[in-house]
C-alpha positions in Angstrom: 100.1 91.7 87.0 97.4 94.2 88.2 96.6 94.4 91.9 93.3 92.8 92.6 90.9 94.8 94.9 87.7 94.3 96.6 85.5 97.4 97.3 83.0 97.3 99.8 80.1 99.7 98.9 79.1 102.2 96.1 78.4 105.1 97.5 80.7 108.4 96.7 83.8 107.1 98.5 83.6 103.3 96.9 82.7 104.5 93.5 85.7 107.0 93.3 88.0 104.5 94.7 86.7 102.2 92.3 87.0 104.4 89.3 90.3 105.7 90.1 91.9 102.3 90.5 90.1 100.9 87.5 91.4 103.6 85.6 94.8 102.8 86.2 95.1 99.4 85.6 93.8 97.6 88.4 91.1 94.5 88.6 88.5 95.9 90.7 85.2 94.3 92.5 82.6 96.4 94.1 80.0 94.8 96.0 77.0 96.9 96.7 74.1 96.0 98.9 71.3 98.0 97.9 70.2 98.3 94.2 70.7 101.9 92.7 69.3 104.5 92.6 68.9 104.8 96.5 68.0 107.7 98.4 70.7 108.8 101.0 70.7 112.2 102.8 73.6 114.7 102.3 73.0 116.9 99.0 75.6 119.5 99.8 79.2 119.2 98.2 82.3 120.5 98.8 84.6 122.1 95.8 86.9 119.8 96.8 85.0 116.9 95.0 85.0 118.8 91.8 88.9 118.4 91.3 88.4 114.5 92.9 85.4 113.8 90.4 87.9 115.3 87.7 90.4 113.1 88.6 88.4 110.3 88.3 87.4 111.2 85.0 83.3 111.8 85.7 83.5 115.5 85.6 81.2 115.8 82.1 79.0 112.9 83.3 78.0 114.9 86.8 78.3 118.4 85.2 75.5 117.0 82.6 72.8 116.2 85.4 71.9 119.5 85.7 72.3 119.9 89.6 72.3 123.2 91.2 75.6 125.2 91.1 76.6 125.7 94.8 78.9 129.1 95.3 79.4 129.0 99.2 77.2 129.3 102.1 75.6 132.2 104.8 75.6 131.8 108.4 73.0 133.2 110.3 74.7 132.1 113.6 74.1 132.9 117.3 74.2 136.6 118.5 75.9 137.7 115.0 73.7 138.1 112.0 74.9 136.9 108.3 77.9 136.5 107.5 78.9 135.1 103.9 81.3 133.0 102.3 81.6 133.2 99.0 84.1 130.9 97.1 84.1 132.7 93.7 84.9 135.8 95.3 87.2 134.6 97.8 89.4 131.9 95.4 88.5 133.5 91.8 86.1 132.3 89.5 86.4 129.2 87.2 86.2 125.7 89.3 85.5 127.1 92.5 82.0 125.7 92.4 80.4 122.7 93.2 76.6 121.5 93.3 73.6 120.8 95.5 72.7 117.3 94.2 70.1 114.6 94.3 72.2 112.0 96.0 70.2 109.1 94.4 71.0 110.6 91.1 74.5 111.6 91.8 75.6 108.5 93.4 74.2 106.5 90.7 76.0 108.3 88.2 79.3 107.9 90.2 78.9 104.0 90.3 77.8 103.4 87.0 80.8 105.7 85.9 83.0 103.3 88.1 81.9 100.2 86.0 82.2 102.1 83.0 85.8 102.6 83.9 86.0 98.6 84.3 85.5 98.1 87.7 83.1 94.9 87.9 79.8 96.2 89.9 77.4 93.6 91.9 74.5 95.0 93.2 72.1 93.4 95.9 75.8 92.2 97.2 75.5 91.5 101.2 79.2 91.3 102.6 79.3 89.1 105.2 82.9 89.3 106.5 86.2 90.3 105.4 88.7 87.5 105.6 92.3 87.7 107.3 95.6 85.5 107.0 98.0 86.3 109.7 96.5 89.6 110.4 96.0 90.7 106.9 93.4 90.7 105.2 93.2 88.9 102.1 89.5 89.0 100.5 85.9 89.2 101.6 82.9 86.6 102.2 80.0 87.6 100.3 76.3 86.2 99.1 74.4 87.3 96.1 70.8 86.0 95.1 71.1 83.2 98.0 75.0 82.4 96.3 77.7 82.7 98.6 81.1 83.4 97.2 84.6 84.0 98.5 86.7 86.9 96.8 90.5 86.9 97.2 92.3 90.2 97.0 95.3 92.1 97.3 93.5 94.4 99.2 90.1 95.5 100.6 88.6 98.7 100.8 85.7 99.1 103.2 83.4 101.7 102.1 80.7 100.1 103.6 79.4 103.6 105.5 77.8 103.5 109.1 77.0 99.9 108.8 81.2 99.9 109.1 81.8 95.8 108.0 85.3 96.3 109.8 85.3 99.1 112.3 81.9 98.2 113.5 81.5 94.7 113.0 84.8 93.0 112.6 87.3 95.4 115.4 84.6 97.0 117.0 86.6 99.7 117.7 84.5 102.7 117.1 84.5 105.5 119.6 81.1 107.8 119.6 82.3 111.5 120.9 79.9 112.8 123.2 79.7 116.2 122.3 77.8 115.3 119.3 74.7 113.0 120.1 72.3 114.8 117.5 69.1 114.0 115.9 68.3 115.3 112.4 65.3 115.6 111.1 64.3 116.9 107.7 61.9 117.0 104.5 61.2 118.7 101.4 59.8 121.9 99.9 58.7 122.7 96.0 59.5 126.2 96.2 61.1 128.5 98.6 63.8 131.0 99.3 67.4 131.8 100.5 68.6 134.7 102.7 69.1 137.4 100.3 73.2 137.7 100.6 73.3 134.1 99.9 75.9 132.9 97.0 74.7 131.6 94.4 72.9 128.2 95.1 74.7 128.1 98.6 73.4 126.7 101.6 71.7 128.9 104.4 72.8 128.0 108.1 70.8 129.0 110.9 71.4 128.6 114.7 68.5 128.5 117.4 68.6 127.8 120.9 68.2 124.3 120.8 70.0 123.1 117.6 70.5 124.5 113.9 68.7 124.3 110.8 69.8 123.9 107.0 68.1 125.0 103.8 69.5 123.8 100.7 68.4 124.8 97.2 67.7 121.8 95.3 67.3 121.6 91.1 63.7 122.4 89.8 63.1 124.6 93.0 63.0 122.0 95.3 64.5 122.7 99.0 66.0 120.4 101.6 64.9 121.7 105.1 66.3 120.2 108.4 66.8 120.7 111.8 69.5 119.2 114.0 69.3 118.8 117.7 70.4 116.9 120.7 69.1 113.5 121.0 67.2 114.5 124.7 65.6 117.7 123.5 64.4 115.6 120.2 63.1 112.8 122.7 61.5 115.2 124.8 59.6 117.0 122.3 58.8 113.8 120.3 56.8 112.7 123.5 54.4 115.8 122.9 53.7 115.1 119.2 51.4 113.0 117.5 54.2 112.1 114.5 57.3 113.1 113.3 55.6 115.1 110.5 53.9 117.7 113.4 57.1 117.8 115.3 59.4 118.8 112.2 56.7 121.4 110.9 56.7 122.5 114.6 60.8 123.2 114.3 59.8 125.1 110.9 57.5 127.4 112.6 59.6 128.2 115.6 62.1 130.0 113.6 61.1 133.0 112.3 64.0 132.8 109.5 63.2 129.0 108.2 59.4 130.0 108.6 59.4 133.1 106.3 62.4 131.1 103.8 59.3 128.4 103.3 56.3 130.8 103.5 55.4 130.3 99.6 56.8 126.6 99.4 54.8 123.5 99.3 55.7 120.9 102.0 56.0 117.8 100.5 55.5 115.4 103.9 58.1 112.5 103.8 59.7 113.5 106.8 63.0 111.7 107.6 64.6 111.1 110.9 68.4 110.1 111.5 71.0 109.9 114.5 74.0 111.7 113.2 76.1 110.5 116.5 79.8 111.3 115.6 82.5 108.7 115.7 85.8 107.6 114.6 87.6 104.1 114.4 91.1 103.7 116.3 92.5 103.0 113.1 91.8 103.8 109.6 93.9 101.2 107.6 96.1 98.2 108.1 98.0 95.4 106.2 95.5 94.9 103.3 92.7 96.9 104.2 91.7 100.7 104.3 88.7 102.5 105.9 86.8 105.2 103.6 84.2 107.9 104.2 81.6 106.9 106.8 83.0 103.0 107.4 86.4 104.9 109.2 84.5 108.1 110.7 81.2 110.1 111.1 80.9 113.7 111.4 77.9 116.1 112.1 76.6 117.7 109.2 76.7 121.0 110.0 79.7 122.0 107.7 78.8 119.5 105.1 81.7 117.7 104.9 80.4 114.1 104.5 81.0 113.7 100.8 84.0 115.5 100.4 85.6 113.2 103.6 84.2 110.1 101.7 85.8 111.0 98.2 88.9 112.4 99.9 89.5 109.2 101.6 88.8 107.4 98.5 91.1 109.1 96.3 93.9 108.6 99.0 92.9 104.6 99.3 93.5 104.4 95.6 96.7 106.4 95.1 98.7 104.3 98.3 97.1 101.0 97.0 98.5 102.0 93.4 102.0 103.3 94.8 102.2 100.0 96.8 102.1 97.7 93.5 104.0 100.1 91.7 107.0 100.1 94.6 106.9 103.5 95.4 106.3 103.0 98.6 106.6 100.3 101.1 103.7 99.3 103.1 104.0 101.0 105.9 104.8 104.2 104.6 101.6 103.8 102.7 99.5 102.9 105.6 101.1 106.1 107.5 100.5 108.5 104.5 96.8 107.2 104.4 95.9 107.6 107.9 97.4 110.6 108.9 96.0 112.6 105.8 92.5 110.9 106.5 92.7 111.8 110.3 94.1 115.2 109.9 91.3 116.1 107.5 88.7 114.4 109.9 90.2 116.2 113.1 90.2 119.4 111.4 86.7 119.2 110.3 85.6 118.0 114.0 87.5 120.7 115.9 86.0 123.6 113.6 82.4 122.0 114.3 82.9 121.5 117.9 84.0 125.3 118.2 80.7 125.9 116.0 78.3 124.4 118.8 79.6 127.1 121.5 77.3 129.1 119.2 78.0 132.7 121.0 81.9 132.7 120.5 81.5 135.1 117.4 82.7 134.7 113.8 86.2 136.5 114.8 87.1 133.3 116.8 85.8 130.9 114.4 88.0 132.5 111.7 91.1 132.9 114.3 90.6 128.6 115.1 90.1 127.9 111.4 93.6 129.8 110.7 95.2 127.9 113.3 93.7 124.5 111.8 95.2 125.8 108.7 98.6 126.5 110.1 98.8 129.6 108.3 99.2 128.2 104.9 95.6 129.6 103.8 97.5 132.6 102.2 98.9 130.5 99.8 95.5 128.7 98.9 93.7 131.9 98.0 94.0 133.3 94.4 92.2 136.3 94.8 90.2 137.9 91.7 90.5 141.4 90.4 89.3 143.8 93.5 85.8 143.8 93.9 83.3 144.9 96.7 83.7 142.1 99.4 80.5 140.3 100.4 82.7 137.8 102.4 84.7 138.9 105.6 88.6 139.7 104.7 89.5 137.4 107.6 87.2 134.9 106.4 89.9 132.8 104.0 91.1 130.2 106.1 87.6 129.2 106.8 86.3 129.0 103.5 89.2 127.2 102.5 88.4 124.8 105.2 84.9 124.4 104.5 85.7 124.2 100.5 88.2 121.2 101.1 91.1 123.1 99.9 93.4 122.4 103.1 93.0 118.7 102.9 93.5 118.6 99.2 96.8 121.0 99.9 98.1 118.7 102.9 98.1 115.8 100.6 100.2 117.5 97.9 102.6 118.5 100.0 105.8 116.7 100.6 105.6 115.4 104.0 103.2 118.5 104.7 100.6 116.6 106.6 101.7 116.1 110.4 99.5 115.4 112.6 97.4 118.6 114.2 98.6 120.3 117.0 96.3 118.7 119.9 96.2 122.0 121.4 94.5 123.1 118.4 92.4 120.6 118.1 88.9 119.5 120.0 90.0 117.2 122.9 88.1 114.1 121.1 90.4 113.9 118.3 93.9 114.3 119.7 96.2 112.9 116.7 96.8 109.1 116.9 100.9 109.2 115.9 103.7 106.9 116.9 107.5 106.7 115.6 105.9 103.8 114.1 103.2 105.1 112.1 104.0 109.0 111.7 103.9 110.4 108.6 105.7 113.5 108.6 107.9 115.9 106.8 111.1 113.4 106.8 109.1 111.2 104.6 109.1 113.4 101.7 105.9 111.6 100.4 102.9 113.5 98.3 100.0 112.5 96.6 101.1 112.3 92.9 98.4 112.8 90.5 100.3 113.0 87.2 101.6 110.7 85.1 99.7 108.0 87.1 98.0 108.3 90.3 100.2 107.1 93.3 102.2 108.5 96.0 105.4 110.5 95.2 108.5 111.0 97.2 110.9 114.0 97.1 114.3 113.4 97.5 116.8 115.3 99.7 118.5 116.2 96.4 115.4 117.9 94.8 114.4 119.4 98.5 117.9 121.3 98.2 
């Protein structure tokens, strides 16, 4: 009998997990509280997402939307000037691109795709609580158009984002990271430009003494422009401004770089503000449930990792559930597989971003940190093209693999290759959580399997020798 799954939330984490499960024969009900399309920040997408979208069968639909193609990033950071990370140059041409997207449209495409694969999607549905029996999640209580229903399930995937049905409301086990008590303020311009060496469609990331800016090119000549600063600075500056629009424009004017890039752009007036405090739940999964995307953890947007972490965790949760149903792994193995892989991905990104907030260490230090976070594996991930004049620094490969999400995909595909990262490499706030009971390591021989069916494979001792 097909497993029955309830997915809470229809963002990228929920839609990807629902599509993958439905494509592989599961019975999926997805409950989304909003009515799509709905606005969401986070336009810049890592290349890893392209592979996951293709696995879910939605690549043609996403490609058809005409989003701005993205081939890397340029950083104007600290005392150094521009340094470029050009993905096609480092990894080769072909699939090593992604997009700068309109999230309202992008998320809607993915949600509709999940429905087309067989997931039963209900919009305007409010999940009140997850039901537990003897410590195991067994379903949800939810309302829709004034009617309360209970849906039982073999597994619950919490993709409810920052609302955190499980982590924030049920377990209350989120831990905020003091290092990132930031506020983001952003708006849009019609017209503008990027720095001259920016890879095609790439994001410009520009530091300042009080924070950092993003400049993201979107389709049809639109640009997303934002500033991230500590909440204390934001609140202090806000007291002296009549409104948040004036404050945002002041921030733009204070950066020589951003002011010049937007000199020919037409400000669109709709300024938004959001606290982007970073956090992580104590546990990302348990008997009968998985926390995906922002429900489990959230990270400062400096390296544009949000959609990657959402889709990566959505894929891992679907693989874990299917492997359990197929009898390929026991539940403790599936849970430790998921917990370790997703926590490694978050911890690696967190540590890299924490290093960046020490703005004046220099790019050589960031590249060194990326190499340590890659555990020396980055040369295996790089497929060099024919020799061409290099715009990217030759030692930026590990950093490129990290920002593209390639390290996380490689972790999942390696047999037992995702041991928790060494504590001395990580920022103190995300020291790895692992015990003898829940540790996933090389001895397990487990790996993400995508063919002939999504799941978790196991390399036997015979195969290894």
